[in-house]
Residue, then its C-alpha position, 0 to 999 in steps of 0.5 A: m500500500t505504501l508503494i502505491l501511495w508513493i507512486a501516486i505522490g510522484i504522479a501528482a507532483g509530476w502533473l502539478k509541475r507540467m500544469m505550472f510550467p507547460g512550455r518547458p522542455g520534456g514531455f508529460v510522460p517523462t516528467l511523470v516518470l521522473a517524479v515517480i522515481g524521485a518519490l520512490i527513492g525518497g520514500y524508500i530512504a525515509t522508510y529505511f531510516t524510520t522503521g525499515d518496513l514498507a508495509t506501514l505508512h508513516p508521515a515521514g515517508f509521505a513527506v520525504a517521498l514528496l520531497g524526493a519527487v520535487l528534488m528529482l524534478l528540480v534536478a531534471a529542470k536544471l540539467r534540462i533533461 
């Protein structure tokens, strides 16, 4: 269940980024994929440092998944991917 939530966070962050900056390079699907990857990495890191259990939902995992998605999108925008 936690993995699905992290993927949903990534999709929401990617969709929001494309709605806020529609003319930027890159397509809609690559933006969503980058955000999902960032959310999965962030969520896994938060889970590793809090409890080490992927089955339970923690607020720290939610927050770091969102942060990971945003950071991945910022890095991609900076590198113009």
